[in-house]
N, C-alpha and C positions, 0 to 999 in steps of 0.2 A: 436541540441537536447536540450530538457528541462530535468532537473533532478528534481524529486520529491521524498520526503521521506514521507511516509504515516504511521502514528501510528494507530494501530487497537486494539480496545477492542473487545473481543470475548465473546460469551455466555459461561457459565461455561461448561468446558469439551470439547469445540469445537475448541480450538486453533490449534491443529495439523491438523484437517480436513480443517479448513479455510486456513491454511498455504499451504497445498497441492493444493487447488483450486486456490489460488492467484498465486502460482508459475507458473501455466500454462497460465496465461494471457499474451498476447502480451504486450511488454513494461516493464514487470517486470524483473529486473536484479537479485535482491537478496531478500530473505525473512528471517528475523531473529526472533527467539523467544527471548523475552527480559523480564527483571524484571521491576517492577514499576507500574505506572498507566495504561500502555498499555501492551498488550500481544504479539503483533507482530510489527516489524518495516520492512517496505517494501521500497526498492529502485527501482524507475522506471525511465526509459529514454523514453521520448515521442518526436515525431517530433515537430519542431518549430510551425507548423501550427495546432497542435492538441490542443483541448480545455481540459486543465487539470481538470477543474471542472466537465465536463461531464464524463471524464475518471473515476474519483473517484466515482461520484454518480451513474453512469450507469454500471460500471464494478465491482468495489470493494465493494461498499455499498450494492449491491444486492445479494452478496454471503450469503447463509444461514449460520448463526452463527456470522456474523459481527454485533456488537451492536453499535459501535461508531468509528469515525475516526477523525484524526487531520492531516492536510496536511502542509508540509513545502516545499516551492519552493526554490530551490537553485539558486543563481545568478552566482557564480563562483566556480571553483574547483582550489585549489592552489597546489595540489600534485596529 
């Protein structure tokens, strides 16, 4: 499995609606409301043969209310 963390900026007033839609996507493990530059932090687990770029651009970025994303690909989990 591949682990991704996706930071999401939402349109004003849209964070809760976006979070609910993202939580329903296959591969999404957790969705957090966060402070700072981004509104949401999403933890995803994808199969090794899955294209993480397509997942973000075709699944997450197309959700109404998503304005911007930043993706972090995790290499190893230590705990």
